C-alpha positions, -999 to +999 in steps of 0.1 A: -010+157+064-002+125+083-022+117+115-023+089+140-052+078+161-060+050+184-082+021+172-112+033+194-111+067+176-095+088+204-062+105+206-060+120+171-024+133+166-009+153+138+024+139+128+035+161+098+032+197+095+042+209+060+024+237+043+034+230+007+035+192+004+008+166-001+014+138+023+000+103+014+000+066+021+015+063+056+030+030+068+043+023+103+078+008+109+077-026+126+087-012+159+061+015+157+086+044+161+086+057+126+062+063+097+071+061+060+050+081+036+050+097+002+054+135+001+044+153-031+055+189-033+040+191-069+022+169-094+052+157-112+075+146-083+068+126-052+094+112-029+095+088+000+101+102+035+104+089+070+092+108+101+092+098+139+057+087+148+056+113+176+064+141+150+096+158+141+117+165+111+111+141+081+140+124+065+140+121+027+147+085+015+144+087-023+157+116-044+149+116-081+125+132-106+100+105-107+067+098-088+077+076-058+047+066-036+029+038-016+058+029+008+057-003+027+083-012+054+099-046+054+094-067+085+129-060+098+124-023+092+156-021+071+140-017+036+111+001+021+092-012-010+075+015-031+060+022-065+082+043-087+068+058-119+095+072-142+072+076-172+040+080-151+023+054-174+046+026-164+051+020-127+075-006-113+080-020-078+114-008-061+130-014-028+154+009-011+173+010+022+153+029+049+184+051+052+184+059+015+208+048-013+204+031-047+169+017-053+166-019-065+141-026-094+120-056-084+094-058-112+102-051-149+074-053-172+050-032-194+022-030-169+016-005-141+027-021-109+018-003-077+006-006-040+034-030-028+031-049+005+057-070+022+049-106+034+054-111+071+088-127+066+099-102+041+106-127+013+078-117-010+060-086-021+023-084-030+013-058-054-014-047-080-006-049-117-027-029-141-030-030-179-057-015-202-081-044-196-076-056-160-061-051-126-049-082-106-030-090-075+005-106-079+033-116-056+070-117-064+102-125-046+117-094-029+148-100-048+130-101-082+121-130-105+089-143-119+057-130-105+029-152-093-006-143-101-030-145-072-063-131-085-078-139-119-114-127-122-112-098-148-121-072-122-102-043-106-083-060-077-059-037-058-044-026-025-031-060-012-023-066+024-008-098+038-023-115+068+001-118+098+006-156+092+012-149+055-014-173+043-039-148+030-042-115+013-069-088+020-076-065-010-101-041-025-120-056-054-150-048-077-172-064-103-177-047-136-208-028-124-204-027-086-185-006-060-154-017-042-156-042-015-130-059+008-121-095+000-096-121+012-079-147-009-052-174-003-017-163-014-018-192-038-050-180-054-084-197-055-118-186-044-121-151-028-141-145+003-161-113+005-157-094+038-177-062+033-211-058+015-225-023+011-231+005-016-200+025-006-165+024-017-143+002+006-105+002+002-070+001+016-074-030+039-050-036+067-049-067+090-046-062+127-015-079+143-035-109+155-052-114+121-087-112+135-097-078+122-093-057+091-092-020+091-102-002+059-114+030+044-151+034+036-165+062+015-145+087-004-167+087-035-182+119-050-211+117-024-195+109+009-164+116+029-139+088+040-138+072+073-118+044+090-137+012+099-129-023+111-148-054+103 
């Protein structure tokens, strides 16, 4: 289920209450009044939903027979970017109106594109692109076009999140024999900066509105549970 909580760890609130659906990847609307998420009633079908942040009846946004997940609100709250997997092995980035309608195919290639994140102005979308050898971070115009590769270090780099000023991207990255850590990098590429350094799995980074902190998930491997941390 989807929950909310204050940054100091108090006030945990249950937003969704569905007995037969697996709710994942919540994302707040810019005004903080709604939450988009992926609801998966079974293993072969996930849809994008929106629910009031104070709870209530969810509204279904996508409606098809594919795996639609990892929603990201545009800065104006009018659109949602998400990963759609029509063949499960080939995911693409789509956008759709927050009120539903026909999806727009943003990426179109032979790799698995997922985990989209809008830039602060809504003009570009960062995402992870995976093939059999590597996972890298790319950005692309929200209207489609040629992607720009941001990371290029032959490791698993995923879960990008734009900084509020749009100049950096935080993401989860790993070496070939190490666990996931949080890194930041310029949106134009270059040398990455390591933010966390421990022996647990760190992922799903998200910048604070002032850009001074990064919230992320720590743990979740086979030996530990998952908790929310800030740097």
